[in-house]
Structure formats: structure tokens, C-alpha cells
N, C-alpha and C positions, 0 to 999 in steps of 0.2 A: 466291157466283159460282163459286168454285173447285169446289164440290160439283156445280153444274150442268155445268160444263165437263168434270169428270172423268166424270160419268155419260154425257155425250154421247160422249166419246171411247171409253168402254168399249162403249156401245151400238153405235156406228159400227163398231168393230172386230169385234164379234160378228156384226152383220148382213153386213158385207163378207165375213167368213169363211164365211158360209153359202152364198155364191154358188158358189164352186168345189166345196164339199162337197155342196151340193144337186144340182148337175149330175153330180158324180163318183159320187154314190150310185147313180145309174141304172146305171152300169156294174157295180156290185157286187150288183145284185139277184139274178142267177143263182147267186151264191156265198153260201150261208147264213152261214158263219163270218165272212166279210168284211163282210157286211151288219151283223151285230151289233157287230163291232168299230168299224165306221164310225159307227154310231148312238151307241155308247157314247162315242166321242171327242167328238161334238158335245154330248152331254148334259153331259160333263165341262166343256166350254167354257162352256156355259150357266151351270153352277154357279160356275165360276171368275170369269167376267167380270161376271155380273149378280147373283150371289148368289141366284138363283131356284132353289128346290127342283124338281128334274126327275128323279125317281128312275128308274133303269134297270129295265127288266123283266127277267125271267129270260132270259138269253142262252144257254141251253144249246142252243138251235137257232134257226132263223129264225122267230121267233114272229110272230103277227099284229100285236102291238104294234110291233115293229121295222119291219115292212113298212108299216104305217100311218104310222109316224113318218117314214119316208123319203119316202112319197108326199106327205104334207102338207108336209114340209120342201122338197120340190122345187117344189110349187105356190106356196107363199107365201114361201119363202126367197129365190128368185131375184128376184121383184119388190121385196121389202123390201130386199134387198142392193143392187139397182140404184138404189133410191131413196136409200139411204145414200151410194152412190158419187156420185150426182148432187149431193146436198147438199154432201158433203165436197169434191168436185172444184170446184164453183162457188164454194164458200167460199174455197178457196185462190186461185182466179182473182180473186175480189173483193179479197182482201188484196193480191195482186200488183198488180192494177189500181189500187188506191188509193195504193200506196206507191212502187213502182218501175216504173210504166208507161213512164216516160221512158227507161229503160235498154234497152228493146227497139227493134229497127228498126220503122219505121212500119208496114210490112206485117205484122209479126208481133206487134204489141202485143196484150195481153190484151183480150178482148171481153166485155162485161158483159151480163147478162140475155139477151135474145133477140138475140144477135150484134150488140150495139151497140158501135161502135168508140170508143176513147178518143182524143180529139183534143187534150186539154189538162187542166189541173188542175181546171177546172170540172166536166168529165165525171167525173174520177177521184174528186173529193171529194163529188160528189152521188150519181151512180149507184153508185159503188164502195162508199161507206159504207152506202147503203141496202141493197145486195146483201149486204154482210157482216152487217148488223144482222138483216135478215130471215132469211137462211139460218142465222145463229147461233142465232136464236130457234127455228127449226125443229129444228136439231140438239139444242138443249137440252131442248125441251119436246115434241117429236114422236118423235124416234128412241128415247129410253129407253122410253116406253110401248109403242112398236111392237115393240121387242126383247122386252119382258116378255110382251106378248101372243103373240109368236111362240113363246116357250118354253112358255107355258101351253097353247097349242094342241097342242104336241108332247108334252105330258105324257100318260102312260097314262090311259085312261079308268078310271072307278071299277070296272067289271067286270074290267078287265085287272089293276088293282092288287089286287083281291080274289083273282084267280086266282094271281097271283104270291105273295101273302101266304099263301094256302092251301098252295101248294107248299112254301114255306119252313117253315111250321109243321109240315107233314107230315114233312119231312126232319128238323127239329129234334126232333120228338116221337119219331121212330125212334131218333135218337141218344140221347135221354134214356132211352128204354126199355132200350137196350143198356147205357148207363152204370148204370142202376138195377139191371139184372141182374148186372152185374159187381160192384157195391157189395154186393148181397145175398150173392153168393158169397164176397166178401172177409170180410164179417161172419161168415158161417157158418164159414169157415176159421179166423178168429181165435178164435171161440168153441170150435171143435172142437180145434184144436191147442194153445191156451193155457189158456183158462178151464176147459174140461171136464177136461183133464188134471190141472190143479191141484186141482179139486174131487174127482176120483177119489183122488188121492194123499192129500188131507186126510181123506177118509172112511176110508181104510185106516189112517192114522196114529191117528185117533180110535178106531177099532175095536181096534187093538193097545194103545192106552193104557187102554181100558176093561178089557181082559183083565189088564193088568199093574198096575192101580192098587192092588190089595191086596197082591200078592206082591212086586212090584218098583216101589215108588212113585217111586224116582229115575228109572227108565226111563220110567215113565208121564209124569212131569213133562217129560222131554225130548221125548217124542212130542207132548205137548200144546203145547209151545212151538213145535215145528216146524209143527203144524197151525195154530196161531195165525198164524205167519208166512205160511203158504200162504194163509190166509183174507185177510190184508191184501194180498198180491200179487194174489189173484183179484179183490178189490174194485177195486184200481188198474187192472187190465186191463179190467174191466167198465166203469169210468168212461171209459177211453180209447175203448172201442167205442161207448158211448152218446154221447160227445162228437162222434164223426164223424157221428152221425145227427141229433141235435139238441142243441146245446151246452147243458148245464144252466144256464150263466150267463145265457142268454137268458131262460129261465123265471124265474130268480131276480131278475135286475136289469133286464130289458128290453134293447132294442137300444142305447139310449144308454149304459146302464151297462156292457153287454158290450163295446161299442166303446171306451169309456174304459179298460177293463181291457186290451184288446188293445193300444191305443196306449201305455199305461203300461209294458207289458212288452216292447215292440217292441225288437229288436236295433238298429234304426236310430232315433235320436232323432226322435220324431214329435209333431205337434201336431194336435189334433182340433178341428174347427169344426162344431158341431151347430146346425142350425136347429130350428124347431118341427116335430116329426115327427108328433105325434098318434098315433092307434091304427093299427098296421100289421099286416097278416096275418102269421101265424107263418111261412108259407112264404117271404114276402118278407124277413122278419127273418133267416131262416136264410141265404138267398142273400147278403144284404147283409153279414152277419157273415163268412161264408167269403170273400167278395170282398175285404174289407179284410185279413183274415188272410193270404190268399194273396198279395195285392199287397205287403204289408209284408215277408213272407217272401222274396219274389222280390227286393225292394230290398236286403235284407240279404245274400242269397246271390249275386246275379248282377250288381248294378249298382254296388257299391262306393259306395253313397250315404252321405252324412253327415247328411242331414236329409230328412224327409218330412212331407207335410201331407195330412190326411184331411178332406174336406169332405162333409157329409151334409145334404141339405136335401130338403124335400118341396114341390113346386110342381105345380099343375094335375093333381093326382091321380097323380103319378109321384114315386118316390123316386130321387133323383139322388145317386150316390156318385162322388166324384172323388178319386183318390189320386195325388199328385205327389211325385216324389223327384228329387234333384239328382245322380243317378248318371250313369254313362257312356252310358246309352241303349242303343239297338240291340236292344230286346226283340223276340223272335221267337217266335210261337206254335209254329212248326214245330220248335223246339229243346226242347220239353218243359219250359218254364219255369212251367207252371201256368196260363198265359193261356187255353189251350183249355178247361180246367176251369171257369174263371171265365165264359167265354163260354157254355159248355154249360149251366151252372146258370141264367144269366140268360135264355137263349133258351127254357128250359123254362117260364118264366113269361111268355113273350112280351115279354121285355125286350131291351135292346140294350147292346152293349159296344163302345167304341172305344178303340184304343190308339194314342197318339202318342208315338213313342220314336225320334227321330232319333239318329244316331250322335253321341256327345258329350253327349247328354241335353238337357233333362230328359225323364223319362218321365211321361206323364200317362195314367192309366187311368180311363175314365169309364163308369159303368154306370147305366142308367136302367131302373127296374123299375116296372110298373104297380101302383098301390095301391088302385084302385077296382075291386072285383070284384062 
């Protein structure tokens, strides 16, 4: 009963809220920016009050989606809202008429149904109770479906969602290409400035050692030792470069083993909860690995966290990664904490990233990546 009453109240509040906004939206039609803001506010209300997914379209300008949204909202939002007002108002009148009708002056007593006066307890307990029961049933069983139907009618069409998705993918692909170019330049710079220089120095030392091996064996031995040290340093640098491209631990131990190693060496004490992952594409494994690495690094550097949890599971063809820490919260992509990199990697695979980090914590980073290609 509580569930039905709660749904009825939420639906009634949503439908009543649409009456002024549906009428007010007409005044904003000539103003593109205001139109989009107005529509977005109602979509947010739909998600908050009813829990119905009603994705916004691209609001970079006054799109056809938004104008269609406002037109439909005006046509159906006003009648639906007035119906909710009628039900709610008469429900209140029924309750008053059943309980405290006697407290009103005779000329101003509540009137039930089609303007029927209350002349005594018989009228109150018969007509009043019937009105409350009937309108209560309408509120519980008619208004919530009506509100849900309203939000579904206002949802973007398939073609509009496809257009928005295409625009989003075009933008993210351009970002990925820019990031890929920057990464290639970084790798080239690392190889040129570090590895190449060490290889040149090692080659010269070996050439000098070859010349001195017969006449100055001690000098040759020192040169060989220096060349050996240079070779070890070069290998370490090459491993670092390769690790930024595709971590070798993924190839050796798979995603489960790699994440276990990351959690084990995390600066913040962390716990790993792995579901049944199955076979995952290499590109998805790489993004998942770097997502966990970056999130735990952020927790250690910025959040002053004392514990973290990493949950990785695969459901409905998507890999879901959730990293939670008990730090101070307030994570902000604009401050360069690595969150932008996490989002960019995920969006390159048509994935999604959400960050919930209120001031005071906790911080929850959730990434969902498609695994069915």
C-alpha cells in the first residue's frame, strides 16, 4: 500500500509540474538556449520523480528533438496535469468532507462528487468514503501509468537518438585521434631522448672496449661493465614504454591476474571482487586495466583514502568496473586528476564512465565497456 501511495504522489507531483512548464515552454520557443534548458529541466524531473530513462538530446542548439518535445509536452502535459489536479483536489475534498465537514459553516461545507452537499454524517460516511476510495484508486492505478506514458512520448525518437549518438561518437573519435597522436609523439620522444641515446653510448663503449681488450684489458673491462649497465637501463626504459602501450602483465596473466597484481601493490589498501569475466577483447582489457590503475592512483594521491574496493563483473555483454574509495571526495575532471583520461579511453570503445564524488566522499567511479563486438 505504501508503494502505491508513494508512486501516486510522485506521479501526481510530476504531472502537476508539467502544467506550468508546458504552458511556459511556449514563451521560450523563440529563444533556442532557453528552450533547451527548459526541456532539460523537465527531463531531469522525469528521471528524478519516476525513474524513467528519458535521455536528453544534443542541446548545442534548438534541435528538432527539443522543439518536438515542447510541442508534445504542451499538447498532452496540460490535460494530464489538469486530470491530476482534479483527482488530487477532489481527493482532498473527499477526506475533508468525510472527517471535518461539521467544522465548516453550512453554506461553505465541502461538496462531494457533482456538487452534492453534505447535510449530515450519513452523507459524509457514504458519499465521502466512496469518493475517497474511487479517487484514491485512480491516483494509485491511473496516474503512475499516465506519467510514465507521458515521459515515453517525450523521449527522443530512434532516429533522433541515433543522430545524437553519431554526433557523440564523432566528437569522441576526434578526441581519441588527438590523444593517439599525442601518445605517439610521446613514445617517439621517449625513445629518441632516452633509449636511443643509451644505445648510441653503449655502442661507442663496446667499440672502445674492443680496441682496448688486448692492450688495456682493465680499461676494456670497465668499458664492458659500463656498456652492460647501459643495456640494463635501456631494457628498463623499453619496458616502461611498452607498458604504456599494452601492459605485458595482461599478456602473461590476463585481466584477472593483472588486476590482482595492481590491487596487491596499490598504495591504498584495496580489495578486488571479480565476477566471471570470460574471454574479453584485448582493447577492452587494456582500458579496464588502466581504468583501475588510474583510479587507485588518484585515490592515493588526491583523496587521502584509507581503503578502496574494485568490483569487476560482466553482464549482458558489457564489462562493468566500479572503483570505490573512502576518501575526501570532490573529484573533478577539470583539475587534471586523470579522470578525463579514463573517460577518453572508455569512450573510444563506445563505453561510459560515471563519477560520483560528493564533498566528504566516498568516490565511486563506474566504467562500462562493451564486450560483444
